[in-house]
C-alpha positions, 0 to 999 in steps of 0.5 A: 336577645340582648346578645349577653347570652351568645357570651362570644368573650370565652374565648378570652379563656383558654379551653382548660380554663372554660372547660365545665369545672366538676367541683368537690361535693362540699369544701369539707369533701375536697378537706376530707379527701386532701387529709386521706391522701396527703395527711403529712403536708402542710395545711396551715402555716401560721408564723413558725407554727405547722398543722399537718393535714392529719392534724388539722384533721383529728383537731376539727373532729374533737371540735365536731365532737365536743359541738355534738356532746354539747346538744348542738344539732344538724342545722344549727348556726354557730358564730366564729369570730376570730382573725386569721389564724389556724384557730379560725379553720379548726372552728369552721371545719368543727362545725360543718363536721358537726352538721352546722351553719358558720356564721363568720363575724368581723373581729372588729364589730362592737357588741351592738353588731355582734348582738345583732348577728347573733340574734339574726342568724339565732346562733347557738354556739359562739367561738370568739378569742378569748379576750374578746370573750372577757371584754364584751362577748360574754355580756353580749352572749347572754342576750342571745340564743348561744349556749355553747361558748369556746374561746381561743388563745390566738398566741397559740400554736405558734411561739414567734409572738410577732408584736407587731400584730400578736401585741396581746396578752392571755386572758384568764381562763374562763369558767363559763366557757372552754377552750377551743384547743383543748376541746379539740385535743380531747380527741372524738370522731365526727359523725358520718351522719351529720356530712353536709350536702350540697344544698345545706346552706355553709355560711351565712355572710353578713353583708358589710353594711355599707348601705344599711343594716347587714343581711345574712346571704345563705352560701351553700355548700355548692355555692363555695365548691364551684367557686373553690374549683372555679378558682383552682382550675382557672388559676392553673397552679401547682398541686401543693401550691401555698396560698397566702391569706390577705384577705379576711377568711370571715369575708367571703373572698378570703373564704372562698378564693384563699382557704377553699380553693387551698384546700380544693388544690391540697396546698397550704394555707399560710396565716399571719393573723391580720394585716400588717404590711411589714408582717405581710412582707415577712411572710411572703419571703418565709411561705413563699406563696404562690397566689394570694388576692386581697383588697386594693388598700392592701396592695396600696399598703404594701407598694408604700412599705419602705422595706417592700421589694421585688424579691417579697414577690418573686414567688407568686405566680397570680396576684388578684384583687377583690373586696374593693375597686382597683384603680389604674393607677395602682396596678401600674405602680405595683408592676414598676415597682415588683415586676407583678402584676394585678388582676382585678375581679368582680363579686359579691357576698351573694356571688359566693365572691367572684363571678367576674375576673381577668384570666391568667396571661390576660390584662384587663383593658381600661375604658378610653373615655371613663378611665375604669379599669375592667374587672374582668370578664364573666366566668363560664358558667355566670350569665351577667347582664346590664339592666336598665330601671325596668329591668330590660337588658340595655345594649353593649357600652351604655350604663345599667344595673350589673345583673347576675345568674349562675351557680355561685349565686346564693339562694337567697338571704337568711329568713328575708323572703322580701329582700330575696324577691326584691334582690333576686327576682326568679334567682338572677341577683341584682347587684345594686352596682352600676357598670356596663359591658363592652362587646368583647365582654369585658366588664365595667364596674363604675359605681354603686347605685346609690353612690352616683352624685347629682350636681347641678342635673349632671351625673357624676361617678366617684368612681372616676373623680378617685382614679383621677386622684389615684394618678397624683403621685402623692395619693395613698387612698381616695374616696368621693362623696355628694355633699349637700350644696344650697346651689347645685344640690350637691357637689363633690367631695373627696377624701385622701390619705397621702403616701409617706413621702408625699406631700400636696394639700387640698388646693392642689388636689382640686387644681390636679382634677380640675385639669383632667375633668369636666367642670362639674366633676371636680371635687369643690372640696379636698380633705386630707386625712392619716386613713381612710376608714374601711370595712374589714374587707378593705372598702373605703367607708363611702356611707361614713366619709359623706356623714361626715361631710353632711355634718361637716365634721373634719379630722383635726389633723387634716388640711382642707381645700376651698 
């Protein structure tokens, strides 16, 4: 017995939070129930536009009816390539009502990246922005199984046309694709016999690709319903609370912790197209959301905005961060500036978002040895273990690979039986993340297994160095990678971006780390860049930075330390 199964840390949750959840059959069922009981309540807020639950239900019925009329069969896959707008929600609900599986795709993907998803998932329907269809996706779709195309102009359903994020024009009408809103407004009923079951695949969510070619995780309707209900009950938000979609809906965090949990609570989902710190702050004042979840990089950008004030955050009852590690320094800076505590969380696409989080009313401890902020305690239904290289549980406090078992873990990867068997032996997800758990049940994520740096035989975890860099007052973002070194094998290199008012050079930041870290841990070089490369979910792309370091490439405007 490892001790993990005893789970004494459930005491960290209140009685209500650790009580068994009774999720809706599916997220679609939760939405339909909200539409039946609160039809006139605002379901979607988009700048100055509003759609009620009744309107959203009718429009998504129209999308479903069109798909079915065009030959979309139960179990077919439909890709959604849209930003955070009502069109995304109408497309998603329409696909589910037609009995299909949604395949969310990052709108920033280029043609080759989209083509991989369309072919791998054998997508038969594609719903995308009209501009993207005209620019590249029409050609991409020709070499794929796609035979139904719908386009959306994300200027519709609002009239403000905020130039900070909506600085584009409507594309010319396409003769080989129909307009999403046009077919939605034609009406029609979604076939009842197509209503999905809990066992059906709701999403094929492609991993971010930070560790190679993206694989499609099969998130079932049961996976989504469970985590949405756990999110709703755990936060104990008032009925109908507004949820702001800070994370993109095409990412599993936004899909579950924002969209699905909001509908389970019969709330209003506030959307603002894509992230812009100024636009988001304005939306906070307009919509007065009770909660949101986003990556630490989004909170960094909000904190750095010159107009950010406590009033912008005064409506929030709970702020959560997921998708990327949260430095302890950011949590304290945010609290000092805005009076809000940012609650950490941990999950993966394969966990259908969170499997551990910091419960309301508690604060995550900081490990006194490494300075790492805990990501939370496992949710009541999740069994989280720390395993050695042979798959055996290690004692509390020791490092190993994080493994997760529970109702939120997906059954596998789309048509990848070998990857499923390797990554989920006996249904337990091997995350590839290195971490440890203390005797009180707090989980700490040290780093990705593959990101460990071997400097002269010593292990260096990038997160520890990054957390030290984040403690410097000028640093906004930081990422640490290992680069080839003829003497050490590998040496530590850091990439940072600075706060708008921050001034520092590479030598200063190296000295800052040297004073706070063992000799083998501090970076031997620091590149200062305007922005660090990130995935759509806000994870900093160490792989891209590592490649930059290996080839000796530098940003032309960067300042470099020796």
